[in-house]
ChimeraX commands (.cxc) that place a marker at each C-alpha (Angstrom):
marker #1 position 114.95,47.18,-25.79 radius 0.5
marker #1 position 115.11,46.62,-22.05 radius 0.5
marker #1 position 112.37,49.25,-21.61 radius 0.5
marker #1 position 110.28,47.54,-24.39 radius 0.5
marker #1 position 110.60,44.04,-22.62 radius 0.5
marker #1 position 109.87,45.56,-19.15 radius 0.5
marker #1 position 106.62,47.28,-20.44 radius 0.5
marker #1 position 105.56,43.99,-22.25 radius 0.5
marker #1 position 105.97,41.93,-19.17 radius 0.5
marker #1 position 104.18,44.64,-16.84 radius 0.5
marker #1 position 101.22,44.69,-19.35 radius 0.5
marker #1 position 100.93,40.78,-19.21 radius 0.5
marker #1 position 101.43,40.61,-15.61 radius 0.5
marker #1 position 97.58,40.67,-14.97 radius 0.5
marker #1 position 97.21,37.59,-17.22 radius 0.5
marker #1 position 99.82,35.70,-15.08 radius 0.5
marker #1 position 98.20,36.34,-11.63 radius 0.5
marker #1 position 98.43,33.39,-9.16 radius 0.5
marker #1 position 95.23,31.23,-8.48 radius 0.5
marker #1 position 93.77,30.91,-5.33 radius 0.5
marker #1 position 95.87,28.56,-2.89 radius 0.5
marker #1 position 93.95,25.26,-1.49 radius 0.5
marker #1 position 93.97,26.89,1.87 radius 0.5
marker #1 position 92.19,29.89,0.44 radius 0.5
marker #1 position 89.71,27.52,-1.43 radius 0.5
marker #1 position 89.05,25.94,1.71 radius 0.5
marker #1 position 88.42,29.05,3.59 radius 0.5
marker #1 position 86.14,30.26,0.97 radius 0.5
marker #1 position 84.17,26.82,1.12 radius 0.5
marker #1 position 84.27,26.97,4.91 radius 0.5
marker #1 position 82.94,30.51,5.10 radius 0.5
marker #1 position 80.19,29.79,2.64 radius 0.5
marker #1 position 79.06,26.63,4.78 radius 0.5
marker #1 position 79.15,28.43,7.93 radius 0.5
marker #1 position 77.22,31.53,6.79 radius 0.5
marker #1 position 74.73,29.56,4.94 radius 0.5
marker #1 position 73.99,27.16,8.06 radius 0.5
marker #1 position 74.28,29.84,10.53 radius 0.5
marker #1 position 71.78,32.33,8.56 radius 0.5
marker #1 position 74.49,34.95,8.34 radius 0.5
marker #1 position 73.19,36.83,5.31 radius 0.5
marker #1 position 75.71,39.59,5.84 radius 0.5
marker #1 position 78.73,37.28,5.42 radius 0.5
marker #1 position 76.97,35.66,2.37 radius 0.5
marker #1 position 76.53,38.90,0.73 radius 0.5
marker #1 position 80.02,39.70,1.45 radius 0.5
marker #1 position 81.04,36.74,-0.76 radius 0.5
marker #1 position 79.11,38.51,-4.05 radius 0.5
marker #1 position 81.06,40.55,-6.19 radius 0.5
marker #1 position 78.74,43.12,-7.67 radius 0.5
marker #1 position 81.18,45.91,-8.98 radius 0.5
marker #1 position 79.85,46.62,-12.32 radius 0.5
marker #1 position 76.93,44.18,-11.82 radius 0.5
marker #1 position 73.56,44.71,-13.17 radius 0.5
marker #1 position 71.52,45.96,-10.09 radius 0.5
marker #1 position 68.71,43.37,-10.58 radius 0.5
marker #1 position 70.93,40.63,-11.31 radius 0.5
marker #1 position 72.96,41.52,-7.90 radius 0.5
marker #1 position 69.71,41.42,-5.93 radius 0.5
marker #1 position 68.65,38.13,-7.68 radius 0.5
marker #1 position 72.01,36.76,-6.67 radius 0.5
marker #1 position 71.57,37.59,-3.05 radius 0.5
marker #1 position 68.08,36.22,-3.04 radius 0.5
marker #1 position 69.29,33.00,-4.25 radius 0.5
marker #1 position 72.47,32.77,-1.96 radius 0.5
marker #1 position 70.19,33.38,0.96 radius 0.5
marker #1 position 67.19,31.17,-0.03 radius 0.5
marker #1 position 66.87,28.01,2.18 radius 0.5
marker #1 position 69.43,29.64,4.64 radius 0.5
marker #1 position 69.69,27.50,7.96 radius 0.5
marker #1 position 69.36,24.24,6.03 radius 0.5
marker #1 position 72.07,21.69,6.33 radius 0.5
marker #1 position 74.57,21.47,3.53 radius 0.5
marker #1 position 75.32,17.82,2.83 radius 0.5
marker #1 position 78.08,18.54,0.37 radius 0.5
marker #1 position 79.95,21.35,-0.77 radius 0.5
marker #1 position 82.87,21.38,-3.17 radius 0.5
marker #1 position 84.74,23.86,-5.22 radius 0.5
marker #1 position 85.40,22.23,-8.66 radius 0.5
marker #1 position 87.07,23.12,-11.95 radius 0.5
marker #1 position 85.03,24.27,-14.93 radius 0.5
marker #1 position 84.37,21.88,-17.55 radius 0.5
marker #1 position 83.80,22.52,-21.20 radius 0.5
marker #1 position 80.12,23.29,-20.82 radius 0.5
marker #1 position 80.71,25.55,-17.76 radius 0.5
marker #1 position 83.21,27.53,-19.62 radius 0.5
marker #1 position 80.75,28.12,-22.32 radius 0.5
marker #1 position 77.89,29.04,-19.92 radius 0.5
marker #1 position 80.56,31.30,-17.95 radius 0.5
marker #1 position 80.97,33.42,-21.28 radius 0.5
marker #1 position 77.56,35.03,-20.94 radius 0.5
marker #1 position 74.45,35.22,-22.47 radius 0.5
marker #1 position 71.15,37.19,-22.61 radius 0.5
marker #1 position 69.85,38.91,-19.46 radius 0.5
marker #1 position 66.35,39.04,-18.27 radius 0.5
marker #1 position 65.64,41.99,-20.57 radius 0.5
marker #1 position 67.34,40.15,-23.77 radius 0.5
marker #1 position 70.32,42.29,-23.52 radius 0.5
marker #1 position 73.85,40.65,-23.56 radius 0.5
marker #1 position 75.27,39.90,-19.89 radius 0.5
marker #1 position 78.69,38.56,-18.84 radius 0.5
marker #1 position 80.12,38.03,-15.51 radius 0.5
marker #1 position 81.82,40.71,-13.70 radius 0.5
marker #1 position 84.76,38.41,-12.71 radius 0.5
marker #1 position 86.07,35.66,-14.94 radius 0.5
marker #1 position 84.68,32.60,-13.46 radius 0.5
marker #1 position 87.69,30.16,-12.55 radius 0.5
marker #1 position 85.64,27.49,-10.63 radius 0.5
marker #1 position 82.26,26.58,-9.62 radius 0.5
marker #1 position 80.88,26.17,-6.21 radius 0.5
marker #1 position 78.57,22.78,-6.11 radius 0.5
marker #1 position 76.32,22.90,-2.96 radius 0.5
marker #1 position 73.88,20.11,-1.92 radius 0.5
marker #1 position 71.51,21.00,0.72 radius 0.5
marker #1 position 68.67,19.16,2.71 radius 0.5
marker #1 position 65.81,20.97,4.48 radius 0.5
marker #1 position 63.59,19.46,6.79 radius 0.5
marker #1 position 60.21,20.89,8.04 radius 0.5
marker #1 position 56.76,19.74,9.34 radius 0.5
marker #1 position 55.86,18.87,5.61 radius 0.5
marker #1 position 58.75,16.66,5.24 radius 0.5
marker #1 position 62.15,17.08,3.72 radius 0.5
marker #1 position 63.75,18.03,0.55 radius 0.5
marker #1 position 67.17,18.00,-1.04 radius 0.5
marker #1 position 68.52,20.52,-3.68 radius 0.5
marker #1 position 71.90,21.06,-5.73 radius 0.5
marker #1 position 72.99,24.45,-6.51 radius 0.5
marker #1 position 75.74,25.61,-8.60 radius 0.5
marker #1 position 77.39,29.03,-8.67 radius 0.5
marker #1 position 80.19,30.26,-10.44 radius 0.5
marker #1 position 83.44,31.66,-8.57 radius 0.5
marker #1 position 86.12,34.21,-9.70 radius 0.5
marker #1 position 88.89,35.96,-8.05 radius 0.5
marker #1 position 89.37,39.62,-7.23 radius 0.5
marker #1 position 92.55,41.03,-5.51 radius 0.5
marker #1 position 93.36,37.59,-4.47 radius 0.5
marker #1 position 90.01,36.90,-3.08 radius 0.5
marker #1 position 87.46,34.31,-4.26 radius 0.5
marker #1 position 84.26,35.87,-4.80 radius 0.5
marker #1 position 80.77,34.79,-6.67 radius 0.5
marker #1 position 80.31,37.23,-9.55 radius 0.5
marker #1 position 77.04,38.82,-10.53 radius 0.5
marker #1 position 76.38,39.46,-14.03 radius 0.5
marker #1 position 76.70,42.83,-15.43 radius 0.5
marker #1 position 76.21,44.31,-19.10 radius 0.5
marker #1 position 78.43,42.73,-21.84 radius 0.5
marker #1 position 79.15,45.83,-23.66 radius 0.5
marker link #1:1,2 radius 0.2
marker link #1:2,3 radius 0.2
marker link #1:3,4 radius 0.2
marker link #1:4,5 radius 0.2
marker link #1:5,6 radius 0.2
marker link #1:6,7 radius 0.2
marker link #1:7,8 radius 0.2
marker link #1:8,9 radius 0.2
marker link #1:9,10 radius 0.2
marker link #1:10,11 radius 0.2
marker link #1:11,12 radius 0.2
marker link #1:12,13 radius 0.2
marker link #1:13,14 radius 0.2
marker link #1:14,15 radius 0.2
marker link #1:15,16 radius 0.2
marker link #1:16,17 radius 0.2
marker link #1:17,18 radius 0.2
marker link #1:18,19 radius 0.2
marker link #1:19,20 radius 0.2
marker link #1:20,21 radius 0.2
marker link #1:21,22 radius 0.2
marker link #1:22,23 radius 0.2
marker link #1:23,24 radius 0.2
marker link #1:24,25 radius 0.2
marker link #1:25,26 radius 0.2
marker link #1:26,27 radius 0.2
marker link #1:27,28 radius 0.2
marker link #1:28,29 radius 0.2
marker link #1:29,30 radius 0.2
marker link #1:30,31 radius 0.2
marker link #1:31,32 radius 0.2
marker link #1:32,33 radius 0.2
marker link #1:33,34 radius 0.2
marker link #1:34,35 radius 0.2
marker link #1:35,36 radius 0.2
marker link #1:36,37 radius 0.2
marker link #1:37,38 radius 0.2
marker link #1:38,39 radius 0.2
marker link #1:39,40 radius 0.2
marker link #1:40,41 radius 0.2
marker link #1:41,42 radius 0.2
marker link #1:42,43 radius 0.2
marker link #1:43,44 radius 0.2
marker link #1:44,45 radius 0.2
marker link #1:45,46 radius 0.2
marker link #1:46,47 radius 0.2
marker link #1:47,48 radius 0.2
marker link #1:48,49 radius 0.2
marker link #1:49,50 radius 0.2
marker link #1:50,51 radius 0.2
marker link #1:51,52 radius 0.2
marker link #1:52,53 radius 0.2
marker link #1:53,54 radius 0.2
marker link #1:54,55 radius 0.2
marker link #1:55,56 radius 0.2
marker link #1:56,57 radius 0.2
marker link #1:57,58 radius 0.2
marker link #1:58,59 radius 0.2
marker link #1:59,60 radius 0.2
marker link #1:60,61 radius 0.2
marker link #1:61,62 radius 0.2
marker link #1:62,63 radius 0.2
marker link #1:63,64 radius 0.2
marker link #1:64,65 radius 0.2
marker link #1:65,66 radius 0.2
marker link #1:66,67 radius 0.2
marker link #1:67,68 radius 0.2
marker link #1:68,69 radius 0.2
marker link #1:69,70 radius 0.2
marker link #1:70,71 radius 0.2
marker link #1:71,72 radius 0.2
marker link #1:72,73 radius 0.2
marker link #1:73,74 radius 0.2
marker link #1:74,75 radius 0.2
marker link #1:75,76 radius 0.2
marker link #1:76,77 radius 0.2
marker link #1:77,78 radius 0.2
marker link #1:78,79 radius 0.2
marker link #1:79,80 radius 0.2
marker link #1:80,81 radius 0.2
marker link #1:81,82 radius 0.2
marker link #1:82,83 radius 0.2
marker link #1:83,84 radius 0.2
marker link #1:84,85 radius 0.2
marker link #1:85,86 radius 0.2
marker link #1:86,87 radius 0.2
marker link #1:87,88 radius 0.2
marker link #1:88,89 radius 0.2
marker link #1:89,90 radius 0.2
marker link #1:90,91 radius 0.2
marker link #1:91,92 radius 0.2
marker link #1:92,93 radius 0.2
marker link #1:93,94 radius 0.2
marker link #1:94,95 radius 0.2
marker link #1:95,96 radius 0.2
marker link #1:96,97 radius 0.2
marker link #1:97,98 radius 0.2
marker link #1:98,99 radius 0.2
marker link #1:99,100 radius 0.2
marker link #1:100,101 radius 0.2
marker link #1:101,102 radius 0.2
marker link #1:102,103 radius 0.2
marker link #1:103,104 radius 0.2
marker link #1:104,105 radius 0.2
marker link #1:105,106 radius 0.2
marker link #1:106,107 radius 0.2
marker link #1:107,108 radius 0.2
marker link #1:108,109 radius 0.2
marker link #1:109,110 radius 0.2
marker link #1:110,111 radius 0.2
marker link #1:111,112 radius 0.2
marker link #1:112,113 radius 0.2
marker link #1:113,114 radius 0.2
marker link #1:114,115 radius 0.2
marker link #1:115,116 radius 0.2
marker link #1:116,117 radius 0.2
marker link #1:117,118 radius 0.2
marker link #1:118,119 radius 0.2
marker link #1:119,120 radius 0.2
marker link #1:120,121 radius 0.2
marker link #1:121,122 radius 0.2
marker link #1:122,123 radius 0.2
marker link #1:123,124 radius 0.2
marker link #1:124,125 radius 0.2
marker link #1:125,126 radius 0.2
marker link #1:126,127 radius 0.2
marker link #1:127,128 radius 0.2
marker link #1:128,129 radius 0.2
marker link #1:129,130 radius 0.2
marker link #1:130,131 radius 0.2
marker link #1:131,132 radius 0.2
marker link #1:132,133 radius 0.2
marker link #1:133,134 radius 0.2
marker link #1:134,135 radius 0.2
marker link #1:135,136 radius 0.2
marker link #1:136,137 radius 0.2
marker link #1:137,138 radius 0.2
marker link #1:138,139 radius 0.2
marker link #1:139,140 radius 0.2
marker link #1:140,141 radius 0.2
marker link #1:141,142 radius 0.2
marker link #1:142,143 radius 0.2
marker link #1:143,144 radius 0.2
marker link #1:144,145 radius 0.2
marker link #1:145,146 radius 0.2
marker link #1:146,147 radius 0.2
view
C-alpha cells in the first residue's frame, strides 16, 4: 500500500509544482524591460520558449517581441489571467487553420505599454503576451500543434 501511495504522489508531483516567487517575477519583468529598452534581441529571444513550437509561430513571436525595441516602456506588469485570458490561452486555430496550443501552460500575462517618438511624432501601444513556467523559469511560450 505504501508503494502505491508513493507512486501516486510521485505521479501527481508535476501538478503541484511551485509557482514563481515574487522575486522571480520581478526579475523576469526587469529582464524584459532592460532587453527591450536596450535593443538586446538575444536576451529577448532567450525569454521565448520554443520547444515543440511551430517554427513559423516561433519566428512570428520573435518578430513581435523585437518590434519597437528601443522604445520607452511606460508600464510593464505581470498579471494574473482572467476568465477570458484562460479561454484564449487554451488554444485555437493557427494561421493554416490547424489547431494550435501554447507549448507551456500560461500562468500569467505580461502587459507592456510602450511609447515611441520619432521625427513624425509619438505613439503609444499596449501589448500582452502569455507567460508560462519551465524548470522554475518564467518564459513566453510560442504556440505549437495541438495534437
